[in-house]
N, CA, C and O atoms as a MOPAC input file, in Angstrom:
PM7 MOZYME 1SCF
protein

 N    197.52700 1   175.65300 1   -59.12100 1
 C    198.47600 1   176.37500 1   -58.23600 1
 C    200.20000 1   175.68100 1   -57.78900 1
 O    201.31100 1   175.87200 1   -58.28200 1
 N    199.78900 1   174.97000 1   -56.82500 1
 C    200.65100 1   173.87500 1   -56.05400 1
 C    200.51400 1   172.84300 1   -56.62800 1
 O    199.52300 1   172.35700 1   -56.08200 1
 N    200.97200 1   171.89800 1   -57.66800 1
 C    200.94500 1   170.53000 1   -58.06700 1
 C    202.16100 1   170.04100 1   -57.54000 1
 O    201.97300 1   170.20100 1   -56.33400 1
 N    203.17400 1   169.59800 1   -57.65100 1
 C    203.67300 1   169.13800 1   -56.85600 1
 C    204.52800 1   169.38200 1   -55.40000 1
 O    204.53400 1   170.51100 1   -54.91100 1
 N    205.29000 1   168.19500 1   -54.69700 1
 C    205.50200 1   168.28300 1   -53.74600 1
 C    206.63900 1   169.27700 1   -53.80800 1
 O    206.67700 1   170.10100 1   -52.89500 1
 N    207.46700 1   169.32200 1   -54.63700 1
 C    208.58700 1   170.33900 1   -54.89500 1
 C    207.95800 1   171.27100 1   -54.82800 1
 O    208.75000 1   171.98300 1   -54.21100 1
 N    206.85500 1   172.04800 1   -55.03000 1
 C    206.06200 1   173.70300 1   -55.29000 1
 C    205.94700 1   173.70600 1   -53.54700 1
 O    206.48200 1   174.57000 1   -52.85300 1
 N    205.02000 1   172.39000 1   -52.92700 1
 C    205.07500 1   172.64500 1   -51.73000 1
 C    206.38700 1   173.35000 1   -50.70200 1
 O    206.48300 1   174.24000 1   -49.85800 1
 N    207.00000 1   172.65500 1   -51.16100 1
 C    208.30900 1   172.74200 1   -50.25300 1
 C    209.28700 1   173.71100 1   -51.37500 1
 O    210.49400 1   173.48000 1   -51.31100 1
 N    208.88700 1   174.64900 1   -52.27100 1
 C    209.67600 1   176.00000 1   -52.05000 1
 C    208.95800 1   176.79600 1   -51.86700 1
 O    209.41200 1   177.90600 1   -51.58600 1
 N    207.69800 1   176.62800 1   -51.93200 1
 C    206.44900 1   177.82500 1   -50.94800 1
 C    206.89200 1   177.92500 1   -49.76900 1
 O    207.08100 1   179.02600 1   -49.25200 1
 N    207.17600 1   176.55400 1   -49.02900 1
 C    207.17800 1   177.04000 1   -47.42500 1
 C    208.89600 1   177.60900 1   -46.59500 1
 O    209.32100 1   178.04300 1   -45.52400 1
 N    209.47300 1   177.14500 1   -48.25600 1
 C    210.86800 1   177.48300 1   -48.09900 1
 C    210.66400 1   179.20500 1   -48.49300 1
 O    211.65100 1   179.83800 1   -48.11800 1
 N    210.18900 1   179.59500 1   -48.79100 1
 C    210.03100 1   181.01700 1   -49.28500 1
 C    209.16400 1   181.31600 1   -47.86400 1
 O    209.75800 1   182.19200 1   -47.23600 1
 N    208.14500 1   180.93900 1   -47.27600 1
 C    207.84200 1   181.83800 1   -45.99200 1
 C    208.77000 1   181.29700 1   -45.28200 1
 O    209.55900 1   182.24200 1   -45.28600 1
 N    209.32200 1   180.42400 1   -44.62300 1
 C    210.80000 1   180.66400 1   -44.20800 1
 C    211.06800 1   182.03500 1   -44.37200 1
 O    210.86000 1   183.03700 1   -43.68700 1
 N    211.74200 1   181.74300 1   -45.78800 1
 C    213.16800 1   182.91400 1   -45.70500 1
 C    212.33300 1   183.87900 1   -45.47900 1
 O    212.69400 1   184.43200 1   -44.44000 1
 N    211.01500 1   184.57900 1   -46.08700 1
 C    210.62600 1   185.87100 1   -45.12700 1
 C    210.81500 1   186.47100 1   -44.07300 1
 O    211.19000 1   187.58600 1   -43.71000 1
 N    210.18700 1   184.66100 1   -43.23300 1
 C    210.28400 1   185.09200 1   -41.46800 1
 C    212.00200 1   185.09800 1   -41.03700 1
 O    212.47000 1   184.98900 1   -39.90400 1
 N    212.58100 1   185.22700 1   -42.06100 1
 C    214.18100 1   184.61100 1   -41.71800 1
 C    214.25900 1   186.65700 1   -41.44000 1
 O    214.63200 1   187.32000 1   -40.47200 1
 N    213.66600 1   187.09000 1   -42.91400 1
 C    214.17700 1   188.35300 1   -43.29200 1
 C    213.72000 1   189.87100 1   -41.99400 1
 O    214.27500 1   190.90100 1   -41.61100 1
 N    212.35100 1   189.11800 1   -41.71900 1
 C    212.01400 1   189.63800 1   -40.33600 1
 C    212.03300 1   190.09600 1   -39.57000 1
 O    211.73000 1   191.24300 1   -39.24400 1
 N    212.62200 1   188.79500 1   -38.82000 1
 C    213.44900 1   188.59100 1   -37.75700 1
 C    214.71600 1   188.95300 1   -37.92200 1
 O    215.39400 1   188.46300 1   -37.01900 1
 N    215.16200 1   189.40300 1   -38.45000 1
 C    216.63600 1   189.44400 1   -38.88600 1
 C    216.29500 1   191.56000 1   -38.47100 1
 O    216.55800 1   192.12400 1   -37.40800 1
 N    215.77900 1   192.09200 1   -39.52600 1
 C    214.79000 1   193.31000 1   -39.63400 1
 C    214.47100 1   193.80800 1   -38.36000 1
 O    214.89400 1   194.89300 1   -37.96200 1
 N    213.55000 1   192.86800 1   -37.52200 1
 C    213.93900 1   193.13000 1   -35.75300 1
 C    214.60600 1   193.47700 1   -35.53000 1
 O    214.69500 1   194.61000 1   -35.05500 1
 N    215.45900 1   192.74000 1   -35.72700 1
 C    216.64500 1   192.40800 1   -34.10000 1
 C    217.62000 1   193.82800 1   -34.48100 1
 O    218.02300 1   194.71400 1   -33.72700 1
 N    217.79500 1   193.65500 1   -35.85500 1
 C    219.21100 1   194.50900 1   -36.37800 1
 C    218.25600 1   195.98100 1   -35.94500 1
 O    219.01400 1   196.62700 1   -35.22100 1
 N    216.89600 1   196.77200 1   -36.09700 1
 C    216.47300 1   197.67800 1   -35.80300 1
 C    216.49600 1   198.07100 1   -34.35200 1
 O    217.01700 1   199.10000 1   -33.92200 1
 N    215.77300 1   196.99000 1   -33.51000 1
 C    215.55600 1   196.98800 1   -32.62700 1
 C    217.25900 1   197.18900 1   -31.80900 1
 O    217.68700 1   198.15100 1   -31.17200 1
 N    217.79800 1   196.13200 1   -32.08100 1
 C    219.43600 1   196.38600 1   -31.48700 1
 C    219.93000 1   197.95100 1   -31.73500 1
 O    219.73600 1   198.94000 1   -31.02800 1
 N    220.41400 1   197.86000 1   -32.59200 1
 C    220.73400 1   199.10500 1   -32.98000 1
 C    220.00800 1   200.70100 1   -32.32900 1
 O    220.31600 1   201.88500 1   -32.46800 1
 N    218.76500 1   199.86200 1   -31.47700 1
 C    218.46600 1   201.53600 1   -31.03700 1
 C    218.70300 1   201.50800 1   -29.59500 1
 O    218.97600 1   202.49500 1   -28.91100 1
 N    218.53700 1   199.88800 1   -29.04000 1
 C    219.00900 1   199.95300 1   -27.81200 1
 C    221.01100 1   200.52800 1   -27.67800 1
 O    221.49200 1   201.25600 1   -26.81000 1
 N    221.62100 1   199.97800 1   -28.66300 1
 C    222.27700 1   199.83500 1   -28.67900 1
 C    223.89900 1   201.78200 1   -28.49800 1
 O    224.96000 1   202.21700 1   -28.05200 1
 N    222.47600 1   202.04600 1   -29.42500 1
 C    222.42900 1   203.72400 1   -29.40300 1
 C    224.16700 1   204.13000 1   -29.33100 1
 O    224.44100 1   205.18700 1   -28.76300 1
 N    225.39400 1   203.23400 1   -29.94200 1
 C    226.28400 1   204.14400 1   -30.27900 1
 C    227.23300 1   202.96400 1   -29.17900 1
 O    228.42200 1   202.69400 1   -29.35100 1
 N    226.36000 1   202.40200 1   -28.07500 1
 C    227.93200 1   202.15900 1   -27.04700 1
 C    227.80500 1   200.88300 1   -27.02300 1
 O    226.95500 1   200.08300 1   -26.63000 1
 N    228.90100 1   200.83900 1   -27.56400 1
 C    229.37900 1   198.63300 1   -28.53800 1
 C    229.26200 1   198.35800 1   -27.03100 1
 O    228.36000 1   197.52600 1   -26.93500 1
 N    229.70200 1   198.63000 1   -25.89100 1
 C    229.65200 1   197.91000 1   -24.82100 1
 C    228.39100 1   197.11900 1   -24.33900 1
 O    228.42500 1   196.11800 1   -23.62400 1
 N    227.38000 1   197.66400 1   -24.79200 1
 C    226.12100 1   196.76300 1   -24.37000 1
 C    225.78600 1   195.98700 1   -25.50100 1
 O    224.75500 1   195.31500 1   -25.47800 1
 N    226.73100 1   195.99500 1   -26.75900 1
 C    226.06400 1   195.27600 1   -28.17600 1
 C    226.22200 1   193.22300 1   -27.37600 1
 O    225.64600 1   192.31700 1   -27.97800 1
 N    227.09300 1   192.90900 1   -26.00200 1
 C    227.55000 1   191.62100 1   -25.71800 1
 C    226.38800 1   191.34700 1   -25.07000 1
 O    225.76900 1   190.35500 1   -25.45200 1
 N    225.71100 1   192.34400 1   -23.69800 1
 C    224.68700 1   192.27700 1   -22.91600 1
 C    223.60800 1   192.01800 1   -23.84800 1
 O    222.67000 1   191.23000 1   -23.73400 1
 N    223.86600 1   192.72500 1   -24.68200 1
 C    222.25700 1   192.49800 1   -25.67700 1
 C    221.73000 1   190.83700 1   -26.94300 1
 O    220.64700 1   190.42400 1   -27.35800 1
 N    223.02800 1   190.42500 1   -27.10700 1
 C    223.42300 1   189.37000 1   -27.27600 1
 C    223.33700 1   188.05700 1   -26.35100 1
 O    222.78600 1   186.99500 1   -26.64000 1
 N    224.13700 1   188.45200 1   -24.95900 1
 C    223.33700 1   187.62400 1   -23.68800 1
 C    221.88600 1   187.31900 1   -23.89800 1
 O    221.33300 1   186.25500 1   -24.17400 1
 N    221.23000 1   188.96800 1   -23.62600 1
 C    220.04200 1   188.57300 1   -23.57700 1
 C    218.86100 1   187.92800 1   -24.30000 1
 O    217.75100 1   187.63300 1   -23.85700 1
 N    219.40000 1   187.77600 1   -25.57500 1
 C    218.71800 1   187.25600 1   -26.45900 1
 C    218.54300 1   186.33800 1   -26.49000 1
 O    217.38800 1   185.93600 1   -26.34900 1
 N    219.66400 1   185.41700 1   -26.70900 1
 C    220.32100 1   183.80300 1   -26.03500 1
 C    219.45700 1   183.53000 1   -25.21300 1
 O    218.49900 1   182.80700 1   -25.48600 1
 N    219.65200 1   184.06200 1   -24.08100 1
 C    218.61400 1   183.63200 1   -22.82200 1
 C    217.39900 1   183.39400 1   -23.10700 1
 O    216.98500 1   182.23800 1   -23.01000 1
 N    216.39900 1   184.62700 1   -23.59900 1
 C    214.80700 1   184.51800 1   -24.10100 1
 C    215.18400 1   183.00400 1   -25.46200 1
 O    214.70400 1   181.88300 1   -25.29300 1
 N    215.93600 1   183.29800 1   -26.47900 1
 C    215.83500 1   182.02400 1   -27.12800 1
 C    215.83600 1   180.66200 1   -26.14100 1
 O    214.85200 1   179.93600 1   -26.27500 1
 N    216.62000 1   180.34500 1   -25.38800 1
 C    216.54300 1   179.69600 1   -24.30600 1
 C    215.54000 1   179.04200 1   -23.86400 1
 O    215.23000 1   177.85200 1   -23.92300 1
 N    214.75300 1   180.55000 1   -23.11900 1
 C    213.11300 1   180.04100 1   -22.67200 1
 C    212.66000 1   180.07100 1   -23.41900 1
 O    211.80900 1   179.48600 1   -22.74800 1
 N    212.23300 1   180.17000 1   -24.35500 1
 C    210.70100 1   180.04500 1   -25.08400 1
 C    211.04700 1   179.06300 1   -26.62900 1
 O    210.26700 1   179.15600 1   -27.57600 1
 N    212.46900 1   178.02700 1   -26.71600 1
 C    212.21800 1   177.63400 1   -27.79600 1
 C    210.96900 1   176.85900 1   -27.80500 1
 O    210.17400 1   177.02200 1   -28.73000 1
 N    210.77500 1   176.19300 1   -27.04100 1
 C    209.81000 1   175.29800 1   -26.60700 1
 C    207.99700 1   175.75500 1   -27.72500 1
 O    207.37500 1   174.96700 1   -28.43700 1
 N    207.56700 1   177.67100 1   -27.36300 1
 C    206.37400 1   177.86800 1   -28.01900 1
 C    207.34100 1   178.25100 1   -29.99800 1
 O    206.72300 1   177.88400 1   -30.99800 1
 N    207.98100 1   178.57100 1   -30.07600 1
 C    209.13600 1   178.41000 1   -31.06700 1
 C    209.23300 1   176.76800 1   -32.09500 1
 O    209.26100 1   176.58100 1   -33.31200 1
 N    209.25000 1   176.16500 1   -31.34400 1
 C    208.85100 1   174.58100 1   -31.88400 1
 C    207.56200 1   174.58900 1   -32.27600 1
 O    206.89200 1   174.45000 1   -33.30000 1
 N    207.39000 1   174.87500 1   -30.70200 1
 C    205.47600 1   174.09000 1   -31.23900 1
 C    204.45000 1   174.56600 1   -32.53300 1
 O    203.55500 1   173.95300 1   -33.11500 1
 N    205.08900 1   176.15600 1   -32.73200 1
 C    204.71500 1   177.10300 1   -33.52100 1
 C    204.88700 1   176.54100 1   -35.15700 1
 O    204.01100 1   176.68800 1   -36.00900 1
 N    206.43900 1   175.75300 1   -35.43000 1
 C    207.07100 1   175.58500 1   -36.38100 1
 C    206.26300 1   173.93600 1   -36.61300 1
 O    205.74600 1   173.73600 1   -37.71200 1
 N    206.20700 1   172.96600 1   -35.68100 1
 C    205.61300 1   171.92400 1   -35.72300 1
 C    204.49100 1   171.75700 1   -36.43000 1
 O    204.33100 1   171.05000 1   -37.42400 1
 N    203.33900 1   172.77900 1   -35.59600 1
 C    202.03900 1   173.25800 1   -36.39000 1
 C    201.71700 1   173.39000 1   -37.77400 1
 O    201.02800 1   172.78000 1   -38.59100 1
 N    202.48000 1   174.43500 1   -37.75500 1
 C    203.00400 1   174.80500 1   -39.13300 1
 C    203.21400 1   173.82500 1   -40.47500 1
 O    202.64000 1   174.06800 1   -41.53600 1
 N    204.21000 1   172.56400 1   -40.26700 1
 C    204.32700 1   171.99100 1   -40.82100 1
 C    203.53600 1   171.05200 1   -40.73000 1
 O    203.55300 1   170.26700 1   -41.67800 1
 N    202.74600 1   170.82300 1   -39.80600 1
 C    201.17600 1   169.38700 1   -39.98900 1
 C    200.53800 1   169.67100 1   -40.86000 1
 O    200.13400 1   169.11300 1   -41.88000 1
 N    200.38600 1   171.22800 1   -40.11800 1
 C    199.05100 1   171.66200 1   -40.95800 1
 C    198.83300 1   171.89500 1   -42.60700 1
 O    197.87400 1   172.11300 1   -43.34900 1
 N    200.67600 1   171.67400 1   -42.78400 1
 C    201.00300 1   172.06200 1   -44.95600 1
 C    200.99600 1   170.86400 1   -45.24700 1
 O    200.85700 1   170.60700 1   -46.44300 1
 N    201.12800 1   169.81800 1   -44.36400 1
 C    200.91400 1   168.62300 1   -44.55300 1
 C    199.63500 1   168.16000 1   -45.00200 1
 O    199.45000 1   167.58000 1   -46.07200 1
 N    198.74100 1   168.43900 1   -44.13300 1
 C    197.73400 1   168.41000 1   -44.59800 1
 C    197.23700 1   168.92900 1   -45.10200 1
 O    196.27300 1   168.33400 1   -45.58400 1
 N    197.37200 1   170.55800 1   -45.51000 1
 C    196.80600 1   171.10900 1   -46.59900 1
 C    197.46500 1   170.29700 1   -47.86500 1
 O    196.76100 1   170.21000 1   -48.87100 1
 N    198.68600 1   169.73500 1   -47.88500 1
 C    199.51500 1   169.23900 1   -49.58400 1
 C    198.38400 1   168.17400 1   -49.33400 1
 O    197.51200 1   168.61500 1   -50.08200 1
 N    197.81800 1   166.97600 1   -48.71300 1
 C    197.42500 1   165.99200 1   -49.29100 1
 C    196.13000 1   165.56600 1   -49.22500 1
 O    195.60700 1   164.55200 1   -49.68700 1
 N    195.57000 1   166.69200 1   -48.43300 1
 C    193.89900 1   167.03400 1   -49.29300 1
 C    193.66400 1   168.47800 1   -50.23800 1
 O    192.56900 1   168.98000 1   -50.48800 1
 N    195.30700 1   169.10100 1   -50.78000 1
 C    194.82100 1   169.87700 1   -52.03300 1
 C    193.95800 1   171.09500 1   -50.95600 1
 O    192.77900 1   171.22000 1   -51.28900 1
 N    194.34100 1   171.89700 1   -49.86000 1
 C    193.68600 1   172.93500 1   -49.60800 1
 C    194.08100 1   173.78700 1   -50.11700 1
 O    194.70600 1   173.09400 1   -50.91900 1
 N    194.28000 1   174.63000 1   -50.37400 1
 C    195.78600 1   175.93300 1   -50.88000 1
 C    195.48100 1   176.67000 1   -50.07700 1
 O    196.28500 1   176.88900 1   -49.17200 1
 N    194.14600 1   177.37400 1   -50.09000 1
 C    193.71400 1   179.25100 1   -49.20000 1
 C    194.09600 1   179.01600 1   -47.43200 1
 O    194.19100 1   179.87300 1   -46.55300 1
 N    194.29600 1   177.19100 1   -47.32900 1
 C    194.54900 1   176.69400 1   -46.58200 1
 C    195.97300 1   176.55600 1   -45.10300 1
 O    196.03400 1   176.62100 1   -43.87500 1
 N    196.95300 1   176.32100 1   -46.38300 1
 C    198.24100 1   176.43600 1   -46.75600 1
 C    198.62500 1   178.31100 1   -46.78900 1
 O    199.59600 1   178.85800 1   -46.26700 1
 N    197.92000 1   178.71900 1   -47.28300 1
 C    198.27400 1   180.26800 1   -47.38200 1
 C    197.35600 1   180.89900 1   -45.60500 1
 O    197.70300 1   181.88500 1   -44.95400 1
 N    196.86400 1   180.49000 1   -45.46100 1
 C    196.02700 1   181.16700 1   -44.42100 1
 C    196.96400 1   181.21000 1   -43.30700 1
 O    197.11000 1   182.12600 1   -42.49700 1
 N    197.71200 1   179.85900 1   -43.38600 1
 C    198.43500 1   178.69900 1   -42.57600 1
 C    199.73000 1   180.09700 1   -42.33000 1
 O    199.95400 1   180.91900 1   -41.44200 1
 N    200.31800 1   179.76400 1   -43.62800 1
 C    201.31800 1   180.72100 1   -43.94900 1
 C    201.73900 1   182.09900 1   -43.19700 1
 O    202.73500 1   182.53200 1   -42.61600 1
 N    200.26100 1   182.60700 1   -43.56900 1
 C    200.40200 1   183.83400 1   -42.99300 1
 C    200.21000 1   184.24700 1   -41.60400 1
 O    200.75000 1   185.26800 1   -41.17700 1
 N    199.32200 1   183.35700 1   -40.73500 1
 C    199.72800 1   183.52700 1   -39.43800 1
 C    201.54400 1   182.74700 1   -39.01000 1
 O    202.13500 1   183.18900 1   -38.02500 1
 N    202.06800 1   181.84700 1   -39.70700 1
 C    203.33800 1   181.89200 1   -39.44300 1
 C    204.32400 1   183.14300 1   -39.63500 1
 O    205.31000 1   183.46500 1   -38.97100 1
 N    203.91700 1   183.56000 1   -40.41400 1
 C    204.68600 1   185.01900 1   -40.62600 1
 C    204.04600 1   186.39900 1   -39.65700 1
 O    204.72200 1   187.41500 1   -39.49300 1
 N    202.82700 1   186.25100 1   -39.14200 1
 C    202.64000 1   186.93600 1   -37.68500 1
 C    203.03000 1   186.16100 1   -36.82200 1
 O    203.67500 1   186.88700 1   -36.06500 1
 N    203.06900 1   184.97400 1   -36.36400 1
 C    203.49600 1   184.39000 1   -35.33900 1
 C    205.24000 1   185.00400 1   -34.93900 1
 O    205.67500 1   185.42300 1   -33.86700 1
 N    205.87800 1   184.85100 1   -36.16800 1
 C    207.46900 1   185.21500 1   -36.23700 1
 C    207.52500 1   187.00500 1   -35.65400 1
 O    208.02000 1   187.31400 1   -34.57000 1
 N    207.02100 1   187.83400 1   -36.45700 1
 C    206.67100 1   188.70200 1   -36.26000 1
 C    206.41400 1   189.49400 1   -34.13200 1
 O    206.94400 1   190.29700 1   -33.36400 1
 N    205.59200 1   188.79500 1   -34.16900 1
 C    205.17700 1   188.92200 1   -32.47400 1
 C    206.10000 1   188.16500 1   -31.74000 1
 O    206.10600 1   188.67400 1   -30.61900 1
 N    206.78100 1   187.34600 1   -31.76400 1
 C    208.05900 1   186.25500 1   -30.60800 1
 C    208.89000 1   187.18900 1   -31.05100 1
 O    209.29000 1   187.91100 1   -30.13900 1
 N    209.43700 1   187.53800 1   -32.44400 1
 C    210.55400 1   188.34400 1   -32.30200 1
 C    210.45100 1   190.43400 1   -31.57400 1
 O    211.23800 1   191.23100 1   -31.06300 1
 N    209.32600 1   190.42400 1   -31.89600 1
 C    208.86500 1   192.19000 1   -31.05000 1
 C    208.89900 1   191.69800 1   -29.06000 1
 O    209.08700 1   192.42600 1   -28.08500 1
 N    208.66400 1   190.39200 1   -29.13400 1
 C    208.34700 1   190.19500 1   -27.21300 1
 C    209.68500 1   189.98200 1   -27.05800 1
 O    210.04900 1   190.04400 1   -25.88400 1
 N    210.60900 1   189.73200 1   -27.92900 1
 C    211.98700 1   188.91100 1   -27.81000 1
 C    212.23700 1   190.43100 1   -27.44400 1
 O    211.72200 1   190.92400 1   -26.44000 1
 N    212.95300 1   191.06700 1   -28.20000 1
 C    213.26900 1   192.01500 1   -28.60200 1
 C    212.96700 1   193.32000 1   -26.81700 1
 O    213.72600 1   194.09200 1   -26.23000 1
 N    211.40400 1   192.88600 1   -26.57800 1
 C    210.84700 1   193.58000 1   -25.87000 1
 C    211.81200 1   193.90300 1   -24.24900 1
 O    212.14500 1   194.91800 1   -23.63700 1
 N    212.01200 1   192.19100 1   -24.01500 1
 C    212.89800 1   191.78500 1   -22.80600 1
 C    213.81300 1   191.83300 1   -23.03900 1
 O    214.44000 1   191.55900 1   -22.01500 1
 N    214.75400 1   192.11400 1   -24.17100 1
 C    215.79700 1   192.32300 1   -23.98200 1
 C    216.08100 1   193.50000 1   -23.92000 1
 O    216.86400 1   193.77800 1   -23.01100 1
 N    215.66500 1   194.50800 1   -24.69300 1
 C    215.56100 1   195.84600 1   -24.21600 1
 C    215.30600 1   196.66800 1   -22.29200 1
 O    215.75500 1   197.56600 1   -21.57900 1
 N    214.16100 1   195.41700 1   -22.28500 1
 C    214.34300 1   195.97200 1   -20.55600 1
 C    214.95300 1   195.65600 1   -19.37600 1
 O    215.12000 1   196.17700 1   -18.27300 1
 N    215.42300 1   193.96600 1   -20.32100 1
 C    216.45800 1   194.17400 1   -19.23900 1
 C    217.92000 1   194.40800 1   -19.15200 1
 O    218.60300 1   194.30500 1   -18.13300 1
 N    218.47800 1   194.86600 1   -20.81400 1
 C    219.51500 1   196.25600 1   -20.57400 1
 C    219.26900 1   197.33100 1   -19.87100 1
 O    220.13100 1   197.96400 1   -19.26300 1
 N    218.35100 1   197.53800 1   -19.90500 1
 C    217.67300 1   198.95100 1   -19.48700 1
 C    217.94300 1   199.05000 1   -18.12800 1
 O    218.67600 1   199.96100 1   -17.74500 1
 N    217.49400 1   198.30300 1   -17.38100 1
 C    217.94000 1   198.23800 1   -15.78400 1
 C    219.14300 1   197.25800 1   -15.79700 1
 O    219.61200 1   197.26700 1   -14.65900 1
 N    219.66700 1   196.62900 1   -16.39700 1
 C    221.32700 1   196.99300 1   -16.32500 1
 C    222.59100 1   197.80000 1   -16.30800 1
 O    223.69400 1   197.63800 1   -15.78700 1
 N    221.93600 1   198.91700 1   -17.21200 1
 C    222.98600 1   200.60100 1   -17.12900 1
 C    222.84300 1   200.42100 1   -16.06000 1
 O    223.30900 1   201.20600 1   -15.23400 1

């Protein structure tokens, strides 16, 4: 299946693309739900997203570094199932992180109304 390093890079790129799409969809849907036509809340929503990202930068960084370490070990020892499970875990972690962020943002924006 994955025979060269370029195949691993393409696979990892696809996984991160999926994570980016999931993140965008969650943020777009939840942001539209929070704002509900009140454009004055858009700046407040953006502020709290940045604040949450700054506070939780290390958590996201650790998850990504762990993913790359496991992917590298999987490549060296040719453990394709481990790479696939690691990729699925990364996608699930991105979903959880983005939902937690949007819950935080929604709670903060609702308190400021």
